N, C-alpha and C positions, 0 to 999 in steps of 0.2 A: 729957179734950179734946185736949190738947198733946200726949200719947202719940198720937194717932192721928192728928194732923196731922204729925208728923215722919215716921210709917210709911210715909201717904201719899205723900210727900213722898219719902222713899228708895226707893219701891216704882216710882216712876216713870221712865219713861227720860229724859225731860227733867230733870229733876232730878239723877240720876248724870249725864248730859251737861255739867250746869253746873259742879257738884261736878269734876268731872274736868278743865275749863278752867282750872277757880279755882285747885285747887292746881299746875296746870303754872305758871300764874301767877305766882301765888308763889314755886314754886322757879325762876322767870327772876330776878324780880325780887331774891331771897335773891342770886341768884347775881350778878347787876349789883349789888349794893351791896355785895357781899365783896368784888369786882374793883377799883371805886372805892375802897376801904377800903385793899387791898394795894396800890393804886398811890402812894395817896399816902403810905403807909409805906416804901415802895421810893424815893418822891420824897426824903424827909426822911432816909434812909441814902445817898442819892448826896449830899444837901448836906454831911451830914456827913461822907462821906469827903473831898468836895473841900475843905473846910476843913482835915480834917487834913494833907491833902498840901500845900498852903498851908502851915502852921504848919513843918511836918516838912522842907518845904524853905526857910523862913527860919530855921529851927534849923544846918541842914546848912551855909549861906550862913554863918551866922554863925560854927561848929566851924571853915568852912576859913580865913575870915580871921582867927580867932584861930590857926591853926597856924603864918600865914605871920608874923604879927607879929614884930617884933625882939624877942630874947630881954631883950636887956641894954640901957643905954646906948650904950656901946659899939658893939653891932649896929647902933642907931639912929644913931648918929652916921657909920659906915663907909656904910649903905644913904643918907645924905642926903648924903656926899661923893660916890658914884657913881651919883646920881641915878636910883635905883632904889627911891625912894618912891614 
């Protein structure tokens, strides 16, 4: 009974056309979902990159400040006398 019904539907031109459009619609839907997911992933990667850049910038500024610091008390006193601090 069911086999005969399926054979009749598979044999009709209307069913083949409906199946064709259904498969095309499914492919488009899956493609759009993939695009949405990859866009979200790219957004997370951009956010992570921006955070890393801010962190590296702060670390670079701290290292530059440490390189300019006085090495000893005498250097500190000299800088304070010359008003270069």
